[in-house]
C-alpha positions as a printed NumPy array, in Angstrom:
array([[ -2.481, 105.196,   6.557],
       [  0.929, 103.105,   5.952],
       [ -0.406, 100.464,   8.503],
       [ -3.46 ,  99.943,   6.367],
       [ -1.358,  99.781,   3.077],
       [  0.912,  97.168,   4.937],
       [ -2.179,  95.173,   5.994],
       [ -3.702,  95.089,   2.348],
       [ -0.45 ,  93.921,   1.104],
       [ -0.308,  91.203,   3.608],
       [ -3.661,  89.948,   2.707],
       [ -2.938,  90.098,  -1.138],
       [  0.125,  88.004,  -0.421],
       [ -1.927,  85.44 ,   1.442],
       [ -4.433,  85.288,  -0.861],
       [ -1.831,  85.044,  -3.892],
       [ -0.256,  82.361,  -1.932],
       [ -3.223,  80.525,  -1.411],
       [ -4.496,  80.715,  -5.052],
       [ -0.822,  79.479,  -6.076],
       [ -1.244,  76.723,  -3.794],
       [ -4.751,  75.689,  -5.131],
       [ -3.64 ,  75.841,  -8.987],
       [ -0.684,  73.618,  -7.852],
       [ -3.048,  70.991,  -6.231],
       [ -5.226,  71.068,  -9.128],
       [ -2.57 ,  70.479, -11.736],
       [ -0.711,  67.933,  -9.519],
       [ -4.094,  65.793,  -9.178],
       [ -4.883,  66.248, -12.968],
       [ -1.449,  64.677, -13.715],
       [ -1.676,  62.305, -11.136],
       [ -5.075,  61.056, -12.536],
       [ -3.622,  61.111, -16.385],
       [ -0.968,  58.927, -15.611],
       [ -2.282,  56.776, -13.101],
       [ -3.471,  53.654, -15.37 ],
       [ -4.203,  51.448, -12.213],
       [ -7.817,  51.633, -12.703],
       [ -7.295,  50.54 , -16.514],
       [ -5.179,  47.585, -15.678],
       [ -7.055,  46.264, -12.758],
       [ -8.416,  43.023, -13.183],
       [-11.953,  42.483, -14.291],
       [-13.851,  40.552, -11.605],
       [-16.578,  37.837, -12.673],
       [-18.789,  36.433,  -9.952],
       [-20.319,  32.723,  -9.963],
       [-23.791,  33.288,  -8.914],
       [-24.049,  29.911,  -7.433],
       [-20.948,  30.22 ,  -5.066],
       [-20.862,  33.821,  -5.01 ],
       [-17.001,  33.705,  -5.14 ],
       [-15.03 ,  35.72 ,  -7.497],
       [-13.207,  34.177, -10.174],
       [-10.672,  35.142, -12.788],
       [-12.365,  36.164, -16.208],
       [-10.845,  34.438, -19.309],
       [ -8.501,  36.488, -21.646],
       [ -8.768,  37.583, -25.295],
       [ -5.691,  35.713, -26.113],
       [ -7.033,  32.33 , -24.844],
       [ -8.348,  29.884, -27.599],
       [-11.963,  30.958, -28.577],
       [-14.802,  28.931, -26.855],
       [-17.621,  30.47 , -28.733],
       [-18.411,  31.623, -32.1  ],
       [-20.06 ,  34.91 , -30.704],
       [-19.527,  37.301, -27.776],
       [-22.167,  40.012, -27.214],
       [-20.521,  42.727, -24.904],
       [-23.182,  44.787, -23.246],
       [-21.762,  47.956, -21.065],
       [-24.404,  48.758, -18.552],
       [-24.375,  51.719, -16.083],
       [-27.644,  52.236, -14.132],
       [-29.66 ,  50.149, -16.569],
       [-31.968,  48.526, -14.246],
       [-35.273,  49.511, -16.212],
       [-34.191,  49.226, -19.881],
       [-31.78 ,  46.178, -19.821],
       [-34.288,  43.611, -19.156],
       [-35.994,  44.375, -22.406],
       [-33.005,  44.507, -24.363],
       [-31.64 ,  41.156, -22.691],
       [-34.976,  39.412, -23.415],
       [-35.275,  40.204, -27.083],
       [-31.255,  39.297, -27.361],
       [-31.842,  35.703, -25.501],
       [-35.016,  35.125, -27.764],
       [-32.855,  35.651, -30.913],
       [-29.828,  33.84 , -29.812],
       [-31.924,  30.745, -28.846],
       [-33.713,  30.784, -31.68 ],
       [-30.519,  30.592, -33.849],
       [-29.036,  28.101, -31.58 ],
       [-32.094,  25.779, -32.203],
       [-31.761,  26.251, -36.313],
       [-28.013,  25.885, -36.031],
       [-26.529,  23.425, -33.57 ],
       [-22.989,  24.6  , -34.415],
       [-23.891,  28.093, -33.244],
       [-22.215,  28.909, -29.928],
       [-22.642,  32.195, -28.034],
       [-21.986,  34.244, -24.558],
       [-23.685,  37.473, -23.53 ],
       [-21.008,  39.658, -21.255],
       [-22.979,  42.528, -19.382],
       [-20.211,  44.583, -17.812],
       [-21.505,  46.367, -14.591],
       [-19.769,  49.852, -14.615],
       [-19.967,  50.73 , -11.145],
       [-24.193,  50.854, -11.359],
       [-25.727,  52.313,  -7.93 ],
       [-29.462,  50.968,  -8.731],
       [-30.467,  47.499,  -9.312],
       [-28.523,  46.651, -12.777],
       [-26.146,  44.09 , -10.924],
       [-29.149,  42.053,  -9.903],
       [-31.194,  42.134, -13.008],
       [-27.975,  41.115, -14.78 ],
       [-27.604,  37.996, -12.505],
       [-31.281,  37.121, -12.805],
       [-30.489,  36.616, -16.419],
       [-27.166,  34.581, -15.374],
       [-29.591,  32.391, -13.109],
       [-32.09 ,  31.89 , -16.048],
       [-29.927,  31.112, -18.753],
       [-26.922,  29.497, -16.998],
       [-23.489,  30.73 , -16.494],
       [-22.003,  29.248, -19.715],
       [-24.48 ,  31.518, -21.897],
       [-24.704,  34.814, -19.604],
       [-21.979,  36.069, -17.797],
       [-21.324,  39.164, -15.861],
       [-18.256,  41.436, -15.335],
       [-18.351,  43.976, -12.249],
       [-15.78 ,  46.961, -12.658],
       [-16.554,  48.025,  -8.941],
       [-16.724,  51.554,  -9.884],
       [-17.592,  53.881, -12.608],
       [-15.1  ,  53.997, -15.394],
       [-16.95 ,  55.242, -18.325],
       [-18.502,  53.258, -21.201],
       [-15.159,  53.26 , -23.157],
       [-13.496,  50.97 , -20.349],
       [-16.669,  48.972, -19.922],
       [-16.601,  47.969, -23.503],
       [-12.799,  47.266, -23.369],
       [-12.807,  45.14 , -20.369],
       [-15.597,  43.202, -21.854],
       [-13.669,  42.769, -25.174],
       [-10.596,  41.841, -23.59 ],
       [-12.47 ,  39.076, -21.544],
       [-14.627,  37.445, -23.955],
       [-14.805,  33.886, -25.385],
       [-15.947,  34.374, -28.87 ],
       [-14.302,  34.489, -32.329],
       [-16.838,  37.307, -33.157],
       [-17.184,  40.32 , -30.611],
       [-20.042,  42.373, -30.689],
       [-21.083,  45.336, -28.538],
       [-24.646,  46.146, -27.932],
       [-25.887,  49.061, -25.895],
       [-28.238,  48.037, -22.904],
       [-30.878,  50.328, -24.123],
       [-31.936,  47.921, -27.093],
       [-31.302,  50.932, -29.603],
       [-29.7  ,  48.538, -31.958],
       [-31.721,  45.266, -32.858],
       [-29.567,  42.073, -32.42 ],
       [-31.86 ,  40.527, -35.117],
       [-29.708,  42.615, -37.507],
       [-26.625,  41.068, -36.547],
       [-26.56 ,  38.712, -39.43 ],
       [-26.478,  41.889, -42.098],
       [-23.306,  42.883, -40.586],
       [-21.971,  39.355, -40.048],
       [-22.472,  38.367, -43.665],
       [-20.278,  41.192, -44.747],
       [-17.799,  40.4  , -42.306],
       [-17.502,  36.798, -43.568],
       [-17.219,  37.962, -47.164],
       [-14.353,  40.347, -46.41 ],
       [-12.607,  37.872, -44.132],
       [-12.663,  35.229, -46.843],
       [-11.655,  37.449, -49.671],
       [ -8.505,  38.526, -47.783],
       [ -7.76 ,  34.79 , -46.483],
       [ -7.735,  33.399, -49.823],
       [ -6.226,  36.44 , -51.661],
       [ -8.081,  35.521, -54.757],
       [ -7.623,  31.857, -54.312],
       [-10.072,  29.991, -56.055],
       [ -9.912,  27.509, -53.333],
       [-12.893,  28.83 , -51.175],
       [-14.095,  25.385, -50.245],
       [-11.349,  25.188, -47.507],
       [-12.692,  23.661, -44.712],
       [-10.139,  24.591, -42.342],
       [-10.969,  28.487, -42.671],
       [-12.364,  29.902, -39.313],
       [-13.538,  33.626, -39.118],
       [-10.651,  33.903, -36.365],
       [ -7.985,  33.462, -38.849],
       [ -8.312,  37.138, -40.325],
       [ -8.033,  40.131, -37.899],
       [-10.565,  42.74 , -39.121],
       [-12.67 ,  45.006, -37.103],
       [-16.089,  46.778, -38.444],
       [-17.812,  49.719, -37.195],
       [-21.231,  50.774, -38.056],
       [-23.994,  53.117, -36.734],
       [-27.523,  52.911, -35.733],
       [-28.48 ,  54.109, -39.349],
       [-27.847,  50.388, -40.26 ],
       [-31.448,  49.98 , -40.097],
       [-31.433,  51.638, -43.439],
       [-30.596,  49.749, -46.5  ],
       [-28.192,  52.138, -47.353],
       [-26.243,  51.281, -43.97 ],
       [-24.39 ,  48.066, -45.509],
       [-22.837,  50.424, -48.174],
       [-21.385,  52.891, -45.543],
       [-20.396,  50.038, -42.731],
       [-16.192,  50.555, -42.502],
       [-13.933,  47.679, -42.293],
       [-10.44 ,  47.56 , -41.172],
       [ -8.089,  44.756, -41.643],
       [ -4.757,  44.325, -40.43 ],
       [ -2.776,  43.434, -37.17 ],
       [ -5.03 ,  43.262, -34.247],
       [ -4.938,  41.3  , -30.879],
       [ -8.52 ,  40.938, -31.572],
       [ -9.899,  38.281, -33.793],
       [-13.309,  40.253, -34.777],
       [-14.783,  43.109, -33.722],
       [-18.272,  44.161, -34.709],
       [-19.562,  47.616, -33.005],
       [-23.057,  48.542, -33.844]])
């Protein structure tokens, strides 16, 4: 009987040691991942579809080269992305035809997709040119938030707009929010000054962020859009 109890105690001790070791490994790994920001700060990769060479991306603090940047985070969006991009490019080209001063870029951020998202994205690069459509490859999946962040950081526009790859938000509604952004920016820029005809004013002169929701398709949405003005490294951010 004494031998049996000794064996039970020995086994219990082994189990306790094993569980303690397992918990320690889990805690250590969770801590390591939480404080390891290597994946966040890793440089984004832009691939030239003609040479297939990887080149550095522009950075948000560089002088703006475009009026509008549309950032589209995409993870396994092979089937939904084409429709959203077709509609987006049709709108942008029509607007460019009407207004020669209007310039844009569409930045597709492939968040480690395992399907044909990369192929679909590069098809649009080849169709519309690398100056208008670009693809950032994150290599592995980091999550939608990080994909948006990378896209914003490596955009060339004065206005930065995030669009979902599923086309749930219609890009044709952009001008509704854009007009409100301009009104708020000008009001903050001039601060009551009557010289609103100042031709030196640029939308990027006033740091501001606007956050909306998909309810913006309703008339009441314009009354519920939130604007935040203050110090910010980004000229303007619009998220629909």
